[in-house]
N, C-alpha and C positions, 0 to 999 in steps of 0.2 A: 038404470041401464036397460038400453034398446033389446029386442028381441035380438036383432041381426048381430048387435054387440056383444051380446051373451053367449049365442050360437059359435063368434068366432072366440070368445073367451073359454067357452067349455071345449072346442076344437084345439085349441094352443096348450091349454092344460092337460087335455086326456093325451095330447101326443108326447108330451115331456114330464108325464108324474114319475115314470120309472127313473129316468135320469135324476129327475131333483130328489128321488128319494135316496138313490145310491149315492149321491154326491152328499147327501144331508149325513147319510150313515158316516162317511168319510170323513168329516167334519168331527163328528161328537161320537162316535162307535158304538153307537146303542138303536135298535131298532125303533124303539117306544117314542125317545126323543126326535129319529129323524121323521118317524110321522108327525110328530107335533109340529117340527118346524116347517115341513111340508104345506100341514095344514094351513099355520101362520101365514106362511108367503103364498099360499093362495088366496087366503082370505084379504091379505093386503094388497094383493094384487087385485082382487076383484072390487075391491072398493075404490083402486085407483086405475081402474082399466082404461078410462079416455085419456089418461095422463101416459100410461104404459103404453097404449096404442101409438101415441106421438111421438117415442123414442127411437132413435136411429138404430137400434139395436135392441129387438126386443129379450132374447136371451142374455145378455148383458143386464139388462135391466131387472131380468127374473132374479140371474144370480145376486146381483147385488143386495136384492130383498132377503132372498135366502140366507145370505154372508152376515148381513147383520143382524138377522131377527135369529143367528146362532151365536155372533157376538153378545148381543143382548142378554140371551138365555143363558149363557155362561155367565154372566154377571147375578144372577139371580143367588140368592143363598143358599136355597135347597139345591143347586147343582153343582155346587162345591167340592163334593165328593165326586172323583170318577168311577163309574161301575166297570169293570172291564169284560165284557162276554168272550164267549169262546169264538176265536177268528174266524172258522171254519163256518160261521154261521151267515156269512156273505154271501149273498147268492150268486152262482156261476153264470155268467153271460156267455151263453152260445153263438159264437161269432163264426164265420169263414174265415177258412185261414188263420184261426188262432192257433198260436202256440199252445203243444200240448203241455200241460202241467209238469210233466217231469222235466221238460227241456225250457222251462222258464229260469231265469237269472235269478230270480228272489219270489218267493211265494206269497201269496197273499195272506198266510198265518203269519208268516216273518215279516211284512211290510205293516202290517196295523198298528203293531204295537210299535215300530219306530216312528210311524205318524205321530201315535199319541203321545211321543216324548216330546213332540215339537210345540213349541209356544203355538197358540189358537191362531194367531194373527200370520204368523208363519206357514203353520200345518193350511190356513185358508189359500195362502199364495201358490204352496206347493199343489194342492187340489186343484184349485182354480187352472195353472200353468199345465200341469202332466196330465192330469184327470181329465179335466174338460176342455184342454188344448185351448184356451184363448190366447190372446194375445198381451203382451206386457202394457200395451194400452188400456185396453179393454178392463184388464183385472185393475190398474190404477182409478179406471173411473169407477169401478164397482166397489172399491176398497177407501175411496175417496183420499187418496194420496198421491204422491208423484212415480213415474214412471223408475227412477232412479232408485226410489225405496222398493218397488217392485222387483227391481231385477237383485239388488242388495239383500233382500228376504229370500230371494230364490237362491242364491247363492249362498245364505248362511244355512238354508233351510236342507239345501243338498249336500253340502258339508258335513252337518249334522248327521245327515243319515249315510252319509259315505262312512265316515267316524263310527258311526253306531255298528256296521254291518262289517267291516274291518276290524273292529272290535268282537264282534261274535263270532266271525271267521277264526281269529287266533283263539279263541278261546275254545273253539269246537277242535282247535288242531290240525286247520287248512289254512289256505291261502285263498284268494279272491278266486282264483281259477278254479278251486276246489280240490286243488292237488294237496296231499297229507305232507306235512311239516314237519321235518326232520327234527 
């Protein structure tokens, strides 16, 4: 790799490191594994930087590498048991105009276990669509499937999340608006 390419690579990775790490955490729910996934992704990106630089959407290319690395990692025998961490360990992201935690519809501590209940590819679709804000076509390209598959996986994933939320609200004696049920 030439020095100019290496500088462009370093600049790209530095600008997206936090987002890659948070996205990887949403996939695997383990910071150590997320760091490993980001390292694997960066290594693959470095080795194929000339090809990646020619991609129409470099961010989508990088997300594809990250998702495929995670799915490959899930298949490894030593990763079959999932360890659950305290969901409060997710780093808060200070953003201007962010909704205060007290007013959030569903807190981070409640969302992470719900995401963990989804199958890996469905979880990947939900994270890419709702967290990374990618289009259906971009997700289809990243996952190597059709747009219809992305749409159906998104719908099924959201239905599962809604059913889980409704079940949790009923168990807590509250409806979805937070009102006590009689």
